[in-house]
DRENKOLPA-137325 format. One record per residue (C-alpha): x, y, z; residue in three letters. Coordinates in steps of 0.001 Angstrom, whole numbers, plus 524288, in hexadecimal, padded with zeros to 5 digits. Example, Ala and Ser with C-alpha at 12.3 -4.5 7.8 and 13.67 -1.06 7.14 Angstrom:
2
8300C7EE6C81E78ALA/835667FBDC81BE4SER/
//
This chain:
457
154A532D30B7781MET/15E7B32736B6FD5HIS/15A5E31928B6AD2THR/161C130DABB6694ARG/1609930305B5C8FSER/15EE42F583B6291LEU/166992F07CB567DARG/170CF2F910B58EFARG/171082F6B2B673CLEU/173232E9A4B6494LEU/17D1E2EA45B59B7LEU/184362F264B6353GLY/184162E8F6B6E2DTRP/1872D2DD22B66D2LEU/190E02E1A8B5BD0LEU/199162EBA8B6328ILE/19DB82E248B6D4BPRO/19EE22D76CB62AALEU/1A7632DFFFB5ACDLEU/1AF342E5BAB6644VAL/1B1562D5F0B69BBLEU/1B5FD2D2C0B5B74LEU/1BF0D2DF24B5BF3ALA/1C5792DB7FB68BFLEU/1C7202CCC0B642AGLY/1CD2A2D254B574ASER/1D6292D9E2B5E84VAL/1DA182D13BB6852GLY/1DC392C5D0B5D84THR/1E3C12D127B55E3PHE/1ED142D40AB60D8TYR/1EE582C4E1B642FMET/1F27C2C24EB551BALA/1FAC22CC99B55A3ARG/2026D2C856B61EDASN/202812BB5BB5C8FALA/209912C12BB4EFBALA/2138E2C86FB56F2ASN/217542BC48B5E94ASP/219CD2B5BAB5263ALA/220962C086B4BC6TYR/228E32C1AAB58AEASP/22D0C2B405B5837LYS/2312D2B5CBB4A18GLU/2384A2C1D9B4E17LEU/23FDB2BA1DB56E2LEU/246122B167B4B15ASP/24EFF2BBD3B46C2PRO/252DC2C02EB53B6MET/2577C2B164B5754LEU/25E672B067B49DAALA/2653E2BDDFB4CB5LEU/269532B938B593EALA/271B52ADF6B53A8GLN/27A2A2B85FB4C0ATYR/27DF62BF77B59F2ILE/28C122BD53B5DA6GLN/2941B2C387B67BFVAL/2A0862CA8DB6299VAL/2AA352D042B6C25ASN/2A0732CEA2B7663GLY/2955B2D603B6F9ELYS/28A2A2D0D1B67D2PRO/28A9F2D10CB59C7VAL/280732CE7DB4F30LEU/2863F2C63DB4349ASP/27C152C6BCB3999LEU/27F7B2C070B2C47PRO/277BC2C97DB2239PRO/271672BC1DB1CE1SER/26C182BA09B29DFALA/267AC2C7E0B2AF9ARG/260612C640B1F4FASP/259E52BA8AB2307LEU/2558C2BEF5B31BFLEU/252842CE74B2F14LEU/24C032CF03B2290VAL/23CEA2CD4BB22C5ASP/233142CE99B17B1ALA/229442D6CDB1F9BTYR/231A32DDB6B2B11ASP/23D682E355B2D5DASN/246602DC5FB37E8ILE/24F262E3AAB4000TYR/257DD2DE99B4AC0TYR/262C12E437B54F0GLN/26BE82DE32B5EE8LEU/26EFD2E5B6B6ACEILE/279F82E329B7543ALA/2773C2E1D1B835AALA/27B092EFA9B8644ASP/271BC2F43AB7C2FGLY/27B1A2F602B71AFTHR/274992F3ADB63CEARG/27D862EB59B5C28LEU/2776F2E674B4FFDALA/26A3E2E833B46F7GLY/260552F2D9B44ADASN/265612FAC7B503CLEU/25CCA30293B57D2TYR/251102F931B588BLEU/24A992FC18B65C8PRO/24E552F35CB714BVAL/243B42EFC0B7B92PRO/248332F29CB8A43VAL/24A7C2E3EEB8C6DGLN/24D302D90EB84C7ILE/24D702CC55B8B3CASN/252522BE47B8763ASP/244B02BB3AB8170LYS/2405E2C226B74F0PRO/239AA2D09DB76EAVAL/230152D438B6DCDPHE/22C5E2E373B6B99TYR/226D92ED6DB61BCASN/22E772F93EB5DE1SER/2313430270B540EALA/23F2D30342B4B07PHE/2415A30D2FB4060ARG/2334C310FCB4117GLY/22C4D302D9B3EFEARG/226412FAA2B48FDASP/22E982EF5EB4B1CILE/22D662E285B53E7ARG/239DA2DFF0B5BF9ILE/23E9E2D2EEB61EBALA/24A202D493B6CD1ALA/252942CA78B71C2LEU/25DDA2C9B0B7CB1LYS/268712C1DAB7680MET/272DB2BA35B8086HIS/27F562B9AEB799ALEU/28A962AE98B7AFCPRO/293CC2B901B82F0ASN/2886E2BB77B8D6EGLY/285C62C862B87D1SER/276E82CABCB8237SER/272892D318B76AFALA/265462D692B71F4TYR/25F792D2FDB64DELEU/253F62DA2CB5E33GLN/24CC72D58DB5120VAL/241072DF84B4D3DALA/237892DE88B410BGLU/22DEE2E7EFB3C92THR/220042E43AB3E24LEU/21BE92E364B306EASN/2192E2D3C1B303DLYS/212852D509B3D94ARG/209CB2E1B7B3A13ASP/2065F2D8C1B2BD8HIS/202932CE35B34DAHIS/1FABA2D53AB3DE2LEU/1F32D2DB61B32C8ALA/1F0562CE02B2D69GLY/1EAC92CA20B39CDILE/1E3472D667B3C4ALEU/1DD0A2D4DEB2E78ALA/1DA812C671B3143GLU/1D3812C976B3CE1MET/1CC232D589B39A1LEU/1C64C2CEB0B2D7AALA/1BE6F2C469B357CPRO/1BCFF2CE7EB40DBALA/1B5F02D804B36A3VAL/1AD902CC6CB3033VAL/1AACF2C721B3E4CILE/1A6462D5DCB428CALA/19D7D2D7C3B368CLEU/197AA2C9FDB380AALA/194972CC8EB4587ALA/18F102DAADB438BVAL/185A72D436B3881LEU/182D32C78FB40CCLEU/17FA92D17AB4CEAVAL/177A22DB38B43ADTRP/170442CF0DB3DB3PHE/16C592C967B4B3BGLY/167D02D59EB51AEILE/160602D8B8B451BARG/15A6E2CA86B46CAARG/1585A2CC68B548EGLY/151262DA04B538BLEU/148BB2D4C3B47C5ALA/13CE72D2ECB50D2PRO/13F432E07FB565CLEU/13F5B2E5D1B48C4GLN/1328D2DEA3B45BESER/12D042E31AB5145LEU/130162F09DB4D80GLN/12AB92EFF9B40A9VAL/11E242E8DAB44BEGLU/11B152F5C1B4ED2ILE/11FE52FEFDB45E5ALA/116D22FB37B3B60ALA/10B402FCA2B4400ARG/102E6308D0B4463SER/101B130F64B50ECHIS/0F4AD309A1B538BARG/0F7A02FB6CB51AEASP/0F8AF2F60FB5EEDLEU/0F8F22E7B9B5AAFARG/102412DFF8B6494PRO/110FC2DDF2B5F76VAL/1149C2D09AB5BCEPRO/11CCF2CAB3B66D9GLU/121922BE3FB6032HIS/12BF52C4A8B57C2HIS/1322A2CBFBB6205ALA/13E232C7A1B698EPRO/13CB12C37AB7705ASP/143832CFACB7CEEGLU/139042D827B7507VAL/12D5A2D10DB77A6ARG/12ACC2D800B85E2PRO/12BD52E444B7E43VAL/122012DF12B739EVAL/119332D9D6B7CA5ALA/118932E7B8B8582SER/1162A2EE73B7876LEU/10AFC2E5E2B75DBASN/105912E6A2B82E2ALA/1069C2F665B8077LEU/1003F2F4D2B72C2LEU/0F5592EC7CB7902ALA/0F2FA2F6BFB82F7ARG/0F298301B1B797DLEU/0E9792F9C6B7044ASN/0E06B2F845B7B1EASP/0DF6F3062BB7E6DSER/0DE2430A5DB6F27MET/0D38E30005B6E23ASN/0CCD53053BB7A79GLY/0CD4A312BDB75C0GLN/0C89B30EA9B6794GLN/0BC303067FB6DE1ARG/0B99C31232B7552PHE/0BA2531B02B69A2LEU/0B1AD312B3B6178ALA/0A7C6310D7B6C65ASN/0A69C31E87B70DCALA/0A4E632222B61E0ALA/09BF631819B5F6BHIS/0937331B8BB6C0DGLN/09337329BAB6895LEU/08D173282CB5AE9ARG/07FE03232DB5EB2THR/07C3E32CF7B6735PRO/082A3337A2B5F03LEU/07A45331FAB5444SER/06EBE3321EB5C13GLY/071AC3407CB60A6LEU/0744D34528B5216GLN/0679633F56B4DF6THR/05E7B3460CB594EARG/064DB353C1B570CVAL/0635235303B48B9GLU/0540A34F49B4B68LEU/0544035A0FB554CALA/058F1363E5B4B5DLEU/04DD036032B4300ARG/0440936585B4BE1GLY/03F3E3734FB4EF5THR/0485737B40B5995MET/04D8D387DCB5D3ESER/05A5C38C4DB55E7ALA/061AF38B8DB61D8GLU/05E3A37DE7B6399LEU/06194379ADB55C8ARG/06E4337FE7B56F4ALA/071CE376D8B6247THR/06CD836AA1B5C7ELEU/0750A36E44B4FBDTHR/0816D36F7DB599AHIS/07D0C3630CB5FA5LEU/07B2A35C58B5228LEU/0882E36090B4DD8ASP/08EEA35CC6B5A87ALA/0885334E8EB5A23THR/08D0A34D86B4AC1VAL/09A3A350EBB4E7BARG/09AAF347DDB5A1FTHR/0944A33D64B5139ALA/09FE233FC7B47A0HIS/0AACC33EBAB5165LEU/0A48933286B57CAALA/0A53732CA3B49A2ASN/0B31A330E1B493EGLN/0B81332A45B5513LEU/0B04331D9BB50EELEU/0B6A131EB1B448CTHR/0C3C03209BB4AB3LEU/0C1AA314FCB539BALA/0BEB030C36B46F1ARG/0CB4B3109EB406AALA/0D4BF30DB8B4D43GLU/0DD5230325B4A06PRO/0D8B72F645B4F9EGLY/0CA622FA83B4E47ALA/0C70F2F4A1B4130MET/0C6C32E73DB3F40SER/0D08A2E091B35C6PRO/0C5AA2DBE6B2BEBASP/0C0132EAA0B2AEDALA/0C8FC2ED74B203AMET/0C2D12EB4EB1343GLN/0C5222EDF4B035DPRO/0BE6D2FB78B0109LEU/0BEC9304A6AF519ASP/0C07831155AF9C6LEU/0B8713176AAEF2CARG/0AC8F31087AF4FEASN/0AF2E316E6B0263VAL/0B03032520AFC04VAL/0A348322D6AF417GLU/09C0232093B003FASP/0A12132B4EB07D4ALA/09D5733393AFCA9ALA/08EBA33158AFF25ARG/090933355BB0DA6GLU/099FC3406BB0BCBTRP/095B834755AFF7CVAL/088D334C72B058DPRO/09084351D7B116AARG/09A0E358EBB080CALA/08EEB35E4CB011FMET/089043647FB0D9EGLU/0965E36B24B105BARG/096CB36FF4B0386GLN/0A352367A6AFF9BILE/0A6CE35F8FAF342ASP/0A9E9352CBAF704LEU/0AF3A34B63AEAEEGLY/0B39433DF2AE92EPHE/0BE4033771AE0E9ASP/0BDC032981AE1F2MET/0C65E31E62ADC5CGLU/0C53130FA6AE14EASN/0CF2F30E1CAEC28ALA/0CF9B301C6AF2CBSER/0D3A82FFA5B0044LEU/0D23D2F6FFB0C28VAL/0CBD02FE24B17BFGLY/0C1282FDF7B2231GLU/0B61C30342B1A56PRO/0AF3830A86B258BLEU/0BCB731163B2926LEU/0BF8D31471B1B36ILE/0B26E31BECB1A53ARG/0B5E5322F2B27A8GLU/0C2C332648B2127LEU/0BC2C32C8FB159CLEU/0B19A33260B1E65ALA/0BAEE33A80B2779ASN/0C2A533E92B1B0CLEU/0B6EC343ECB14B3ILE/0B19D349ECB2190ASP/0BD7E350F0B23FAASN/0BF0B356E5B171DALA/0B0A135B0BB17D1LEU/0B34236148B260FARG/0BEE13691DB202DTYR/0B9D036D9AB12CDTHR/0B14B378F1B11D4PRO/0A61137ACAB09EEALA/0A94537BC2AFB79GLY/0B41137238AFDEFGLY/0B61E365AAAF638SER/0BB6635792AFC19ILE/0BF8234D63AF390THR/0BFA733EBBAF6EAVAL/0C926334F7AEFC9ARG/0CC9D32774AEFF6CYS/0D54A3213FAE750LEU/0DF5231538AE537GLN/0EC6B3193DAE4B7ALA/0F40A30CFDAE817GLY/0EB1030BD2AF4C8ALA/0DE70312CEAF748ALA/0DDE9320FEAF97FVAL/0D375329CEAFF81LEU/0D40F3390DAFDDCGLU/0CC2A3441FB03FBVAL/0CEFD35190AFEC7GLU/0C8F535F19B017FASP/0CAD836CE8B0109ASN/0C80237013B0DE3GLY/0D04C37794B1873ILE/0DAA936D6FB1828GLY/0E3ED368A6B2285ILE/0F05736E95B2597PRO/0FBD736617B2369GLU/1010936718B31C9SER/0F34036240B36ACGLN/0F27D35677B2C2DARG/0F8C534C3BB35AEASP/0F1AE351D1B4112LYS/0E42635258B3BB4VAL/0E4CD34309B3C71LEU/0E5F634267B4AC6GLU/0D92E340BBB5079ARG/0D11834C65B55F3PHE/0DAE03554EB4EAEHIS/0D59636055B47C0ARG/0DB1736B5EB40A3VAL/0DA90378D2B48BFGLU/0D0B0381E0B419CGLY/0CA8837738B39BESER/0BBC7378A2B36A1PRO/0B07636F68B39CCGLY/0AF0D3677CB45E6ASN/0B6FE35B39B43D9GLY/0BC15352DDB4E6BCYS/0C96335043B47ECGLY/0C6E334186B46F6LEU/0C48833FC3B37D6GLY/0D20533FE9B329ALEU/0D75B3377DB3F69ALA/0CD4A32D2CB3AC4ILE/0D1BE32E88B2CF7VAL/0DFAB32BEAB327BGLN/0DBA432021B3A76GLU/0D39631923B3102ILE/0DFAE31C3AB265EALA/0E8E9314E9B2F2EARG/0E04830A32B3129VAL/0DF2A3084EB2286HIS/0EF9730ABEB22A2ASP/0EC6D31751B19CBALA/0F355323B2B1912THR/0ECE43303FB1BB7LEU/0F1DB33CDFB1578GLU/0ECB834B80B176EILE/0F25335431B0C28ILE/0EE7E3607DB04B8ALA/0E6E735EA0AF8ABPRO/0EC78360CDAEB47PRO/0E3E136DBFAEB30ALA/0EB03371CEAF755GLY/0DDB137569B0065ARG/0D7A436AF0B0894GLY/0DC3835D58B0C96THR/0DE91351D4B0681LEU/0DF1D344C8B0FEEILE/0E36033861B07F4ARG/0E1C232A03B0E4FVAL/0EA123208DB0672ARG/0E86E3124FB0A33PHE/0F22B308A4B0A9DSER/0F5B22FEB1AFEF1GLN/0F2632F43BB080CSER/0E3B32F890B0A2BSER/0E1EF2F740AFB49VAL/0DA672EBC2AF703PHE/0D8D32E51EAE98FSER/0CA082E682AE496SER/0CBEB2DAE4ADAA7THR/
//
């Protein structure tokens, strides 16, 4: 579907009619000025005609133009144009002057003005019927080229075009500026909405919106409110369900572990062992769902963020995860520097725990995992392993909830990296999944934003 810019649409509807009216006005003014100039020059063309009429005499019953050379030079010499004249008898005989000037169909007692061509040049002709003393008549024509008229019209056109162009440019600028100012609230609204994440469902401010747009903003806010209520309901359900599952699952796990300490048949022990594994997996899933609910936008109170040193978080994790790594015969190492940020302590610990747990699940025995934290403008956390790795085509998909790479070993539920992604978003951090420098395994890097850095002084 073809979309059109509102700014261009307004410019088109305002400027095009304005410029058309300006052009029509200029054309009308030009033709009026040209007609006025023609009237003035036509009147001037009558002067030599009336002067020539005084030199017409009747000799032997025929009109004769007795024009002395001095009068000829005075009347028929012009600094800009060539002047032509012609005397014609009533019967059409050309008697004097520049013969073969074009003759109109009818010449009356009043002057007749018309345009024609003579010797390849455009001319303006004035013709008049003369009544002679003997009762006969003759026709007198005086013509001139159009140099003065064309020069005058060119001057008029230049004088008109200059202000017309200035007015047109001023109109374009004023209309453009007016439209820009008028659409500024819409631009601010667009920037406000575009700057939000897809999970920010706060109402859009209406006080800056124009009256015509406020109903749209109000409808948008109503939709956002319904979406927010729906997401909050889902979030509460997820958190409550996960919380309610944890207690009975913990009790069930404890009872199964106690039962396994007793004496029983091999078949019953195998059944209880499978039950214990299923219980542990379910409890792990419940914990992940609870963490996911806490990482949702809006679930965290504004004062939950506090200054942290990422090194302390990593040191605490080392005490918990080193024994687990040793059980799986995996070398878990730590490369730690002080790295300051502002974050929610529990979520940062969960982020690191999920990264280490994910690395342990997909690194075979004999492999190695390295956890790094450093300060590179902002706090950076890296977990690198030399396990099976994540194919490049799957690196975006593994961040989706419940997505597992086909053929992956283990019994994970596909939530670990999705939780890491959500916690990173809450902290305005970026998450990268790349191949490590050695080429084998996976390197996951979380880079926190500069705004999350705090001063320790």
